[in-house]
N, C-alpha and C positions, 0 to 999 in steps of 0.2 A: 778370537776363540771361535770357531765353527761352533754350529748348531749340535752336532753329533759328543763333541767333546764334552760341551753342556751337558747334555743331557747325561754322561758317562758321570761327568762328574756328582749333578745331583742324584746320580741313582747312587755313588758312593758312600757320599757325604746322607743321603738317607737311611744307607745301610747300617753302616756309624750309630749313629742316630738312635736306630732301633737295637742294635747293640747295647750301645749304654744305658737307655732306658732298660731293657730288660735284663742286663746286669746292678740294679739299683744303683749307676753311679754315680747320682746327685745324690742321695743317701747317704752313699758312701764318702764323698768327700766332704759332705755336713759332720759325720762321725769323724772323720781325719781331722779337719780344726778343730772338733770337739774334744778330743785328746791332744791334740796341742796345745791350745786355749789352759787346759786344764796341768799339764807340765808332767801328766800321771808317766811313768817309767814302760805301757804298753803303749806302741804308739802305734799308727796303722798306715803299711804303704803301701799306694797303689800305682800297676805299670798297666801299662793301655799299648800295646804295639799293634801295626799292620805290616801283611806281608802277599805282596804281588809274586807272582812264579809267573813266567810265562811257560803255561802246559804242554807246549806241545810247539816248538821252537824252529822247526821244519818244515811244516805242516804238512803232516803226514795226512794218510787219511787213516778211516777203521772200518772193519767187513760187521755187518748185520745182519742178521735174517732171522725171522718169524714162522714158525708152520703149526697149523692146527692137524691135530690126529684127526684118527677118523672116531674118535670118543667125546670128542669135544676143550681138549688141553691142549695144550700147548708148547711146543719147543723155541729159547729161544736160544740162540747161538752168535756168542761173540767172536771175534778172531783179537780179541784183549786178552790174555791170560792171566787173573789175579794172584796174589800172595801173600792170603788172608787178611784184603780190603773186602772182602763181603762183596763181591762184585757180582753176586749168584743173586744176592738179595735185592741189589739194586739195581740190575739188569730185571728182577723179576717182579718189581715195583714200577717199574717205567709201562711193561708189557699189557700187565694188571690193569694200570691206568688207562693203557687203548683201550686196554680187549674187552676189558670188563669181566675178568675172568679174577677168579681169587685167586691168590697167591700159588694156596698149595695143588695149583691146579696145571701151573706151570713148573717147565725144569729147565737150568742155564745150564747151556754148552762153551764151553771157553778153550779155547784154542787147540781144539783138538787137532789136529793133519788129517786125521781119519774122517770128518766130519767138516773141518771146514779147511777150503784154501786159501783162504788167508791171512793176514793178521799181526799187527805190529809188537803187540803186546803191552807190557804197563809200565811202565815210566815217566816221573813227570807231573805229576797228577793229571794226565790226561781220560785215563782210560771209562770213567763217566760221560766226558766230555765228547768226545769222539764215540766210545764205545755205546755208549748209552742214546744217544744223540742215532746212531746208524741203528739200534734196536729199537726206540720210536719209533722212526722212522719206515722201518720194514713194519712195525704192526700197524700202523696208518695205513698201508700201502694193504695189508691183508684185510680190512675195516673196507675198504673200497671194493677190491676182489668179491669178498663175502657180500658185499650188494649185489652187487651182479653177478653174480653165483645166486645168489638167495631168488633176484627178479627169475631167471631163468629155468631155475627149479616150481616157483612157484611156492613165496615164499617171503617172509618179513624177515630180518637181522635185529636183532634184540642185542644189544650188548648185555647178554648175560650168559652163566655157564649153564640155560636150558636150551639158550636159542644157539649159543654154536654145538651144542653137542646133537640136536638136531640138525642143523646144516651139514654139521661134518656128516651124519651116516647118512644125508640125504645124496650127500657130493661122494660119498664113497658109488652109494650103489650106483650112481651113475656114473662113476671111475675119473670122478673131475675131484677128485680128491688132492688133487696136487695142486688145484688153483689158487686153495688156501697155503701159498706157500708167497714169502716176498722176499727179496733179499735188498739189502741197501748201504754203501759204500759213503761213506759221511769224510766228508774233508772240512 
């Protein structure tokens, strides 16, 4: 068995152990054994199921974009389009984590062909895997661009709302706000 396969197996076993511990599995098994030994009418059944799904069987890509607006808020755009899975919350959380902006300062636009040139939509549990990764990498690129822009405009970037608002205002005044926008296509 290769090291990468061994590592994946150990990670999966560790994840399952964590789930079992969190659920109190050992205590449930003891309660089950006690009820069986007592022979009472109310028994306890325990079921555990593990499911693995191929979430991107054709190795598609997904589009992600992050743009800082003049007021220091952000727009995240994704080619993925949710159907009630709360992608807008997930994508906003990802961008918030990368930029340091509160979620309420981030709007998410999904699958709108007026704004987003490409995308594959949602199916097979791939939206966060691909679309979330694309948005995260676009946000990371915006952070790097912000560092360069802040140095050019004379200042520091702090990953907080005030820092983004200040930099965005200075960039807009210099006609360089467009430099706080990044696109990433993730596969």
